PDB file of N, CA, C and O in Angstrom:
ATOM      1  N   MET A   1      46.299 -13.208   2.015  1.00  0.00           N
ATOM      2  CA  MET A   1      46.171 -12.228   0.925  1.00  0.00           C
ATOM      3  C   MET A   1      44.911 -12.481   0.108  1.00  0.00           C
ATOM      4  O   MET A   1      44.184 -11.556  -0.254  1.00  0.00           O
ATOM      5  N   HIS A   2      44.676 -13.757  -0.172  1.00  0.00           N
ATOM      6  CA  HIS A   2      43.517 -14.102  -1.002  1.00  0.00           C
ATOM      7  C   HIS A   2      42.200 -13.788  -0.285  1.00  0.00           C
ATOM      8  O   HIS A   2      41.235 -13.351  -0.912  1.00  0.00           O
ATOM      9  N   THR A   3      42.168 -14.012   1.029  1.00  0.00           N
ATOM     10  CA  THR A   3      40.938 -13.738   1.775  1.00  0.00           C
ATOM     11  C   THR A   3      40.654 -12.240   1.826  1.00  0.00           C
ATOM     12  O   THR A   3      39.489 -11.841   1.817  1.00  0.00           O
ATOM     13  N   GLU A   4      41.680 -11.410   1.878  1.00  0.00           N
ATOM     14  CA  GLU A   4      41.471  -9.959   1.884  1.00  0.00           C
ATOM     15  C   GLU A   4      40.860  -9.495   0.565  1.00  0.00           C
ATOM     16  O   GLU A   4      39.992  -8.622   0.554  1.00  0.00           O
ATOM     17  N   ILE A   5      41.307 -10.071  -0.535  1.00  0.00           N
ATOM     18  CA  ILE A   5      40.744  -9.721  -1.841  1.00  0.00           C
ATOM     19  C   ILE A   5      39.277 -10.153  -1.909  1.00  0.00           C
ATOM     20  O   ILE A   5      38.431  -9.433  -2.439  1.00  0.00           O
ATOM     21  N   ASP A   6      38.989 -11.344  -1.361  1.00  0.00           N
ATOM     22  CA  ASP A   6      37.603 -11.816  -1.345  1.00  0.00           C
ATOM     23  C   ASP A   6      36.720 -10.887  -0.516  1.00  0.00           C
ATOM     24  O   ASP A   6      35.599 -10.564  -0.910  1.00  0.00           O
ATOM     25  N   LYS A   7      37.240 -10.460   0.642  1.00  0.00           N
ATOM     26  CA  LYS A   7      36.476  -9.538   1.489  1.00  0.00           C
ATOM     27  C   LYS A   7      36.228  -8.222   0.754  1.00  0.00           C
ATOM     28  O   LYS A   7      35.122  -7.682   0.778  1.00  0.00           O
ATOM     29  N   LEU A   8      37.263  -7.722   0.110  1.00  0.00           N
ATOM     30  CA  LEU A   8      37.147  -6.459  -0.621  1.00  0.00           C
ATOM     31  C   LEU A   8      36.126  -6.578  -1.748  1.00  0.00           C
ATOM     32  O   LEU A   8      35.303  -5.685  -1.950  1.00  0.00           O
ATOM     33  N   CYS A   9      36.187  -7.687  -2.477  1.00  0.00           N
ATOM     34  CA  CYS A   9      35.233  -7.902  -3.571  1.00  0.00           C
ATOM     35  C   CYS A   9      33.808  -7.991  -3.048  1.00  0.00           C
ATOM     36  O   CYS A   9      32.891  -7.418  -3.636  1.00  0.00           O
ATOM     37  N   SER A  10      33.619  -8.709  -1.942  1.00  0.00           N
ATOM     38  CA  SER A  10      32.268  -8.839  -1.400  1.00  0.00           C
ATOM     39  C   SER A  10      31.751  -7.492  -0.910  1.00  0.00           C
ATOM     40  O   SER A  10      30.569  -7.187  -1.068  1.00  0.00           O
ATOM     41  N   ILE A  11      32.635  -6.678  -0.311  1.00  0.00           N
ATOM     42  CA  ILE A  11      32.222  -5.339   0.141  1.00  0.00           C
ATOM     43  C   ILE A  11      31.828  -4.478  -1.056  1.00  0.00           C
ATOM     44  O   ILE A  11      30.821  -3.772  -1.010  1.00  0.00           O
ATOM     45  N   ILE A  12      32.620  -4.536  -2.127  1.00  0.00           N
ATOM     46  CA  ILE A  12      32.319  -3.748  -3.330  1.00  0.00           C
ATOM     47  C   ILE A  12      30.990  -4.193  -3.935  1.00  0.00           C
ATOM     48  O   ILE A  12      30.183  -3.363  -4.355  1.00  0.00           O
ATOM     49  N   ILE A  13      30.765  -5.512  -3.978  1.00  0.00           N
ATOM     50  CA  ILE A  13      29.507  -6.029  -4.537  1.00  0.00           C
ATOM     51  C   ILE A  13      28.323  -5.565  -3.697  1.00  0.00           C
ATOM     52  O   ILE A  13      27.301  -5.136  -4.232  1.00  0.00           O
ATOM     53  N   LEU A  14      28.470  -5.655  -2.365  1.00  0.00           N
ATOM     54  CA  LEU A  14      27.380  -5.225  -1.484  1.00  0.00           C
ATOM     55  C   LEU A  14      27.106  -3.730  -1.639  1.00  0.00           C
ATOM     56  O   LEU A  14      25.949  -3.311  -1.668  1.00  0.00           O
ATOM     57  N   LEU A  15      28.163  -2.930  -1.739  1.00  0.00           N
ATOM     58  CA  LEU A  15      27.990  -1.486  -1.918  1.00  0.00           C
ATOM     59  C   LEU A  15      27.291  -1.169  -3.235  1.00  0.00           C
ATOM     60  O   LEU A  15      26.393  -0.329  -3.287  1.00  0.00           O
ATOM     61  N   SER A  16      27.715  -1.854  -4.298  1.00  0.00           N
ATOM     62  CA  SER A  16      27.099  -1.583  -5.596  1.00  0.00           C
ATOM     63  C   SER A  16      25.635  -2.013  -5.600  1.00  0.00           C
ATOM     64  O   SER A  16      24.792  -1.348  -6.201  1.00  0.00           O
ATOM     65  N   LEU A  17      25.333  -3.130  -4.924  1.00  0.00           N
ATOM     66  CA  LEU A  17      23.933  -3.550  -4.826  1.00  0.00           C
ATOM     67  C   LEU A  17      23.117  -2.533  -4.036  1.00  0.00           C
ATOM     68  O   LEU A  17      21.973  -2.245  -4.387  1.00  0.00           O
ATOM     69  N   GLY A  18      23.701  -1.990  -2.974  1.00  0.00           N
ATOM     70  CA  GLY A  18      23.011  -0.966  -2.196  1.00  0.00           C
ATOM     71  C   GLY A  18      22.757   0.284  -3.016  1.00  0.00           C
ATOM     72  O   GLY A  18      21.676   0.869  -2.941  1.00  0.00           O
ATOM     73  N   ILE A  19      23.747   0.701  -3.803  1.00  0.00           N
ATOM     74  CA  ILE A  19      23.588   1.886  -4.659  1.00  0.00           C
ATOM     75  C   ILE A  19      22.500   1.637  -5.701  1.00  0.00           C
ATOM     76  O   ILE A  19      21.684   2.517  -5.976  1.00  0.00           O
ATOM     77  N   ILE A  20      22.492   0.429  -6.282  1.00  0.00           N
ATOM     78  CA  ILE A  20      21.465   0.093  -7.277  1.00  0.00           C
ATOM     79  C   ILE A  20      20.081   0.120  -6.633  1.00  0.00           C
ATOM     80  O   ILE A  20      19.123   0.609  -7.232  1.00  0.00           O
ATOM     81  N   ALA A  21      19.978  -0.409  -5.402  1.00  0.00           N
ATOM     82  CA  ALA A  21      18.686  -0.426  -4.709  1.00  0.00           C
ATOM     83  C   ALA A  21      18.202   0.991  -4.429  1.00  0.00           C
ATOM     84  O   ALA A  21      17.025   1.295  -4.619  1.00  0.00           O
ATOM     85  N   VAL A  22      19.106   1.858  -3.978  1.00  0.00           N
ATOM     86  CA  VAL A  22      18.740   3.255  -3.702  1.00  0.00           C
ATOM     87  C   VAL A  22      18.315   3.951  -4.991  1.00  0.00           C
ATOM     88  O   VAL A  22      17.321   4.677  -5.014  1.00  0.00           O
ATOM     89  N   TYR A  23      19.076   3.726  -6.066  1.00  0.00           N
ATOM     90  CA  TYR A  23      18.749   4.341  -7.352  1.00  0.00           C
ATOM     91  C   TYR A  23      17.385   3.874  -7.851  1.00  0.00           C
ATOM     92  O   TYR A  23      16.591   4.668  -8.356  1.00  0.00           O
ATOM     93  N   ALA A  24      17.120   2.564  -7.701  1.00  0.00           N
ATOM     94  CA  ALA A  24      15.838   2.029  -8.160  1.00  0.00           C
ATOM     95  C   ALA A  24      14.687   2.621  -7.358  1.00  0.00           C
ATOM     96  O   ALA A  24      13.641   2.938  -7.924  1.00  0.00           O
ATOM     97  N   SER A  25      14.865   2.776  -6.047  1.00  0.00           N
ATOM     98  CA  SER A  25      13.785   3.338  -5.237  1.00  0.00           C
ATOM     99  C   SER A  25      13.556   4.804  -5.581  1.00  0.00           C
ATOM    100  O   SER A  25      12.413   5.259  -5.628  1.00  0.00           O
ATOM    101  N   ILE A  26      14.644   5.550  -5.824  1.00  0.00           N
ATOM    102  CA  ILE A  26      14.502   6.964  -6.215  1.00  0.00           C
ATOM    103  C   ILE A  26      13.791   7.058  -7.568  1.00  0.00           C
ATOM    104  O   ILE A  26      12.916   7.902  -7.763  1.00  0.00           O
ATOM    105  N   GLN A  27      14.180   6.179  -8.496  1.00  0.00           N
ATOM    106  CA  GLN A  27      13.572   6.200  -9.826  1.00  0.00           C
ATOM    107  C   GLN A  27      12.084   5.864  -9.740  1.00  0.00           C
ATOM    108  O   GLN A  27      11.264   6.493 -10.409  1.00  0.00           O
ATOM    109  N   THR A  28      11.736   4.871  -8.913  1.00  0.00           N
ATOM    110  CA  THR A  28      10.333   4.494  -8.739  1.00  0.00           C
ATOM    111  C   THR A  28       9.540   5.661  -8.159  1.00  0.00           C
ATOM    112  O   THR A  28       8.442   5.969  -8.621  1.00  0.00           O
ATOM    113  N   ALA A  29      10.108   6.307  -7.140  1.00  0.00           N
ATOM    114  CA  ALA A  29       9.426   7.444  -6.525  1.00  0.00           C
ATOM    115  C   ALA A  29       9.261   8.583  -7.528  1.00  0.00           C
ATOM    116  O   ALA A  29       8.219   9.238  -7.556  1.00  0.00           O
ATOM    117  N   PHE A  30      10.283   8.823  -8.352  1.00  0.00           N
ATOM    118  CA  PHE A  30      10.217   9.891  -9.350  1.00  0.00           C
ATOM    119  C   PHE A  30       9.135   9.598 -10.379  1.00  0.00           C
ATOM    120  O   PHE A  30       8.351  10.478 -10.732  1.00  0.00           O
ATOM    121  N   ILE A  31       9.093   8.334 -10.867  1.00  0.00           N
ATOM    122  CA  ILE A  31       8.096   7.966 -11.875  1.00  0.00           C
ATOM    123  C   ILE A  31       6.696   8.057 -11.275  1.00  0.00           C
ATOM    124  O   ILE A  31       5.768   8.532 -11.930  1.00  0.00           O
ATOM    125  N   THR A  32       6.541   7.601 -10.024  1.00  0.00           N
ATOM    126  CA  THR A  32       5.240   7.685  -9.359  1.00  0.00           C
ATOM    127  C   THR A  32       4.803   9.142  -9.238  1.00  0.00           C
ATOM    128  O   THR A  32       3.649   9.474  -9.505  1.00  0.00           O
ATOM    129  N   GLY A  33       5.730  10.005  -8.834  1.00  0.00           N
ATOM    130  CA  GLY A  33       5.410  11.423  -8.717  1.00  0.00           C
ATOM    131  C   GLY A  33       5.077  12.047 -10.053  1.00  0.00           C
ATOM    132  O   GLY A  33       4.177  12.882 -10.153  1.00  0.00           O
ATOM    133  N   LEU A  34       5.807  11.640 -11.083  1.00  0.00           N
ATOM    134  CA  LEU A  34       5.563  12.168 -12.425  1.00  0.00           C
ATOM    135  C   LEU A  34       4.180  11.756 -12.917  1.00  0.00           C
ATOM    136  O   LEU A  34       3.442  12.575 -13.464  1.00  0.00           O
ATOM    137  N   VAL A  35       3.831  10.484 -12.722  1.00  0.00           N
ATOM    138  CA  VAL A  35       2.512   9.997 -13.139  1.00  0.00           C
ATOM    139  C   VAL A  35       1.422  10.730 -12.371  1.00  0.00           C
ATOM    140  O   VAL A  35       0.412  11.128 -12.951  1.00  0.00           O
ATOM    141  N   ALA A  36       1.621  10.909 -11.069  1.00  0.00           N
ATOM    142  CA  ALA A  36       0.633  11.621 -10.261  1.00  0.00           C
ATOM    143  C   ALA A  36       0.485  13.066 -10.732  1.00  0.00           C
ATOM    144  O   ALA A  36      -0.627  13.592 -10.788  1.00  0.00           O
ATOM    145  N   ALA A  37       1.607  13.707 -11.070  1.00  0.00           N
ATOM    146  CA  ALA A  37       1.559  15.095 -11.527  1.00  0.00           C
ATOM    147  C   ALA A  37       0.866  15.214 -12.879  1.00  0.00           C
ATOM    148  O   ALA A  37       0.195  16.210 -13.146  1.00  0.00           O
ATOM    149  N   LEU A  38       1.024  14.203 -13.733  1.00  0.00           N
ATOM    150  CA  LEU A  38       0.393  14.244 -15.051  1.00  0.00           C
ATOM    151  C   LEU A  38      -1.082  13.881 -14.984  1.00  0.00           C
ATOM    152  O   LEU A  38      -1.890  14.415 -15.743  1.00  0.00           O
ATOM    153  N   VAL A  39      -1.438  12.973 -14.077  1.00  0.00           N
ATOM    154  CA  VAL A  39      -2.811  12.461 -14.030  1.00  0.00           C
ATOM    155  C   VAL A  39      -3.710  13.366 -13.195  1.00  0.00           C
ATOM    156  O   VAL A  39      -4.888  13.530 -13.514  1.00  0.00           O
ATOM    157  N   ALA A  40      -3.167  13.957 -12.127  1.00  0.00           N
ATOM    158  CA  ALA A  40      -3.996  14.713 -11.185  1.00  0.00           C
ATOM    159  C   ALA A  40      -4.675  15.939 -11.807  1.00  0.00           C
ATOM    160  O   ALA A  40      -5.880  16.095 -11.610  1.00  0.00           O
ATOM    161  N   PRO A  41      -3.983  16.822 -12.548  1.00  0.00           N
ATOM    162  CA  PRO A  41      -4.675  18.009 -13.067  1.00  0.00           C
ATOM    163  C   PRO A  41      -5.827  17.698 -14.028  1.00  0.00           C
ATOM    164  O   PRO A  41      -6.899  18.284 -13.882  1.00  0.00           O
ATOM    165  N   PRO A  42      -5.648  16.794 -15.011  1.00  0.00           N
ATOM    166  CA  PRO A  42      -6.792  16.475 -15.867  1.00  0.00           C
ATOM    167  C   PRO A  42      -7.951  15.868 -15.097  1.00  0.00           C
ATOM    168  O   PRO A  42      -9.113  16.139 -15.401  1.00  0.00           O
ATOM    169  N   ALA A  43      -7.638  15.041 -14.093  1.00  0.00           N
ATOM    170  CA  ALA A  43      -8.701  14.444 -13.283  1.00  0.00           C
ATOM    171  C   ALA A  43      -9.452  15.526 -12.515  1.00  0.00           C
ATOM    172  O   ALA A  43     -10.676  15.471 -12.395  1.00  0.00           O
ATOM    173  N   ALA A  44      -8.717  16.510 -11.994  1.00  0.00           N
ATOM    174  CA  ALA A  44      -9.359  17.602 -11.260  1.00  0.00           C
ATOM    175  C   ALA A  44     -10.213  18.449 -12.198  1.00  0.00           C
ATOM    176  O   ALA A  44     -11.316  18.860 -11.836  1.00  0.00           O
ATOM    177  N   ILE A  45      -9.709  18.708 -13.396  1.00  0.00           N
ATOM    178  CA  ILE A  45     -10.469  19.489 -14.381  1.00  0.00           C
ATOM    179  C   ILE A  45     -11.739  18.746 -14.771  1.00  0.00           C
ATOM    180  O   ILE A  45     -12.816  19.335 -14.860  1.00  0.00           O
ATOM    181  N   LEU A  46     -11.597  17.437 -15.003  1.00  0.00           N
ATOM    182  CA  LEU A  46     -12.749  16.614 -15.378  1.00  0.00           C
ATOM    183  C   LEU A  46     -13.787  16.608 -14.264  1.00  0.00           C
ATOM    184  O   LEU A  46     -14.983  16.743 -14.522  1.00  0.00           O
ATOM    185  N   ALA A  47     -13.325  16.452 -13.019  1.00  0.00           N
ATOM    186  CA  ALA A  47     -14.247  16.452 -11.882  1.00  0.00           C
ATOM    187  C   ALA A  47     -14.952  17.800 -11.775  1.00  0.00           C
ATOM    188  O   ALA A  47     -16.148  17.856 -11.488  1.00  0.00           O
ATOM    189  N   GLY A  48     -14.212  18.888 -12.006  1.00  0.00           N
ATOM    190  CA  GLY A  48     -14.821  20.212 -11.966  1.00  0.00           C
ATOM    191  C   GLY A  48     -15.856  20.400 -13.056  1.00  0.00           C
ATOM    192  O   GLY A  48     -16.904  21.001 -12.821  1.00  0.00           O
ATOM    193  N   MET A  49     -15.570  19.887 -14.259  1.00  0.00           N
ATOM    194  CA  MET A  49     -16.526  19.996 -15.365  1.00  0.00           C
ATOM    195  C   MET A  49     -17.787  19.196 -15.073  1.00  0.00           C
ATOM    196  O   MET A  49     -18.898  19.661 -15.329  1.00  0.00           O
ATOM    197  N   VAL A  50     -17.612  17.988 -14.533  1.00  0.00           N
ATOM    198  CA  VAL A  50     -18.773  17.159 -14.193  1.00  0.00           C
ATOM    199  C   VAL A  50     -19.599  17.848 -13.119  1.00  0.00           C
ATOM    200  O   VAL A  50     -20.828  17.872 -13.189  1.00  0.00           O
ATOM    201  N   HIS A  51     -18.914  18.415 -12.116  1.00  0.00           N
ATOM    202  CA  HIS A  51     -19.610  19.104 -11.030  1.00  0.00           C
ATOM    203  C   HIS A  51     -20.376  20.312 -11.579  1.00  0.00           C
ATOM    204  O   HIS A  51     -21.528  20.541 -11.212  1.00  0.00           O
ATOM    205  N   ALA A  52     -19.726  21.083 -12.462  1.00  0.00           N
ATOM    206  CA  ALA A  52     -20.383  22.254 -13.050  1.00  0.00           C
ATOM    207  C   ALA A  52     -21.560  21.820 -13.912  1.00  0.00           C
ATOM    208  O   ALA A  52     -22.602  22.477 -13.920  1.00  0.00           O
ATOM    209  N   GLY A  53     -21.399  20.711 -14.642  1.00  0.00           N
ATOM    210  CA  GLY A  53     -22.493  20.212 -15.470  1.00  0.00           C
ATOM    211  C   GLY A  53     -23.684  19.792 -14.637  1.00  0.00           C
ATOM    212  O   GLY A  53     -24.828  20.058 -15.006  1.00  0.00           O
ATOM    213  N   LYS A  54     -23.428  19.141 -13.521  1.00  0.00           N
ATOM    214  CA  LYS A  54     -24.527  18.735 -12.637  1.00  0.00           C
ATOM    215  C   LYS A  54     -25.208  19.960 -12.053  1.00  0.00           C
ATOM    216  O   LYS A  54     -26.432  20.004 -11.933  1.00  0.00           O
ATOM    217  N   LYS A  55     -24.405  20.959 -11.688  1.00  0.00           N
ATOM    218  CA  LYS A  55     -24.968  22.191 -11.140  1.00  0.00           C
ATOM    219  C   LYS A  55     -25.846  22.878 -12.186  1.00  0.00           C
ATOM    220  O   LYS A  55     -26.935  23.366 -11.882  1.00  0.00           O
ATOM    221  N   PHE A  56     -25.345  22.905 -13.430  1.00  0.00           N
ATOM    222  CA  PHE A  56     -26.069  23.589 -14.490  1.00  0.00           C
ATOM    223  C   PHE A  56     -27.375  22.863 -14.807  1.00  0.00           C
ATOM    224  O   PHE A  56     -28.383  23.499 -15.114  1.00  0.00           O
ATOM    225  N   GLN A  57     -27.356  21.534 -14.733  1.00  0.00           N
ATOM    226  CA  GLN A  57     -28.547  20.752 -15.061  1.00  0.00           C
ATOM    227  C   GLN A  57     -29.568  20.740 -13.930  1.00  0.00           C
ATOM    228  O   GLN A  57     -30.676  20.234 -14.105  1.00  0.00           O
ATOM    229  N   SER A  58     -29.209  21.289 -12.776  1.00  0.00           N
ATOM    230  CA  SER A  58     -30.125  21.220 -11.639  1.00  0.00           C
ATOM    231  C   SER A  58     -31.386  22.050 -11.881  1.00  0.00           C
ATOM    232  O   SER A  58     -32.407  21.815 -11.234  1.00  0.00           O
ATOM    233  N   GLY A  59     -31.336  23.010 -12.794  1.00  0.00           N
ATOM    234  CA  GLY A  59     -32.539  23.750 -13.144  1.00  0.00           C
ATOM    235  C   GLY A  59     -32.529  25.175 -12.636  1.00  0.00           C
ATOM    236  O   GLY A  59     -33.055  26.072 -13.296  1.00  0.00           O
ATOM    237  N   SER A  60     -31.945  25.396 -11.483  1.00  0.00           N
ATOM    238  CA  SER A  60     -31.967  26.747 -10.923  1.00  0.00           C
ATOM    239  C   SER A  60     -31.142  27.703 -11.781  1.00  0.00           C
ATOM    240  O   SER A  60     -31.524  28.857 -11.972  1.00  0.00           O
ATOM    241  N   ASP A  61     -30.001  27.217 -12.302  1.00  0.00           N
ATOM    242  CA  ASP A  61     -29.170  28.062 -13.157  1.00  0.00           C
ATOM    243  C   ASP A  61     -29.862  28.337 -14.487  1.00  0.00           C
ATOM    244  O   ASP A  61     -29.748  29.438 -15.025  1.00  0.00           O
ATOM    245  N   ILE A  62     -30.571  27.359 -15.019  1.00  0.00           N
ATOM    246  CA  ILE A  62     -31.261  27.552 -16.301  1.00  0.00           C
ATOM    247  C   ILE A  62     -32.369  28.597 -16.140  1.00  0.00           C
ATOM    248  O   ILE A  62     -32.581  29.416 -17.035  1.00  0.00           O
ATOM    249  N   LYS A  63     -33.060  28.574 -15.030  1.00  0.00           N
ATOM    250  CA  LYS A  63     -34.111  29.565 -14.780  1.00  0.00           C
ATOM    251  C   LYS A  63     -33.519  30.963 -14.647  1.00  0.00           C
ATOM    252  O   LYS A  63     -34.127  31.947 -15.069  1.00  0.00           O
ATOM    253  N   LYS A  64     -32.315  31.044 -14.050  1.00  0.00           N
ATOM    254  CA  LYS A  64     -31.660  32.345 -13.901  1.00  0.00           C
ATOM    255  C   LYS A  64     -31.302  32.929 -15.262  1.00  0.00           C
ATOM    256  O   LYS A  64     -31.376  34.142 -15.463  1.00  0.00           O
ATOM    257  N   LEU A  65     -30.909  32.058 -16.204  1.00  0.00           N
ATOM    258  CA  LEU A  65     -30.549  32.543 -17.538  1.00  0.00           C
ATOM    259  C   LEU A  65     -31.802  33.011 -18.251  1.00  0.00           C
ATOM    260  O   LEU A  65     -31.730  33.461 -19.395  1.00  0.00           O
TER     261      LEU A  65
END
């Protein structure tokens, strides 16, 4: 009887550890995705502004104006 309780407890502990591991990996992936979603658009806008600034400073656009 005692060994069955020990087996049951160990199974429950292993299951809960597995659930915690899955939850932690999902949370990490969610946070990574959230950071990427927040960082990517401003970085793209900044890159576009720098690119436009370099284009504008090239001289051909200034002559057109």
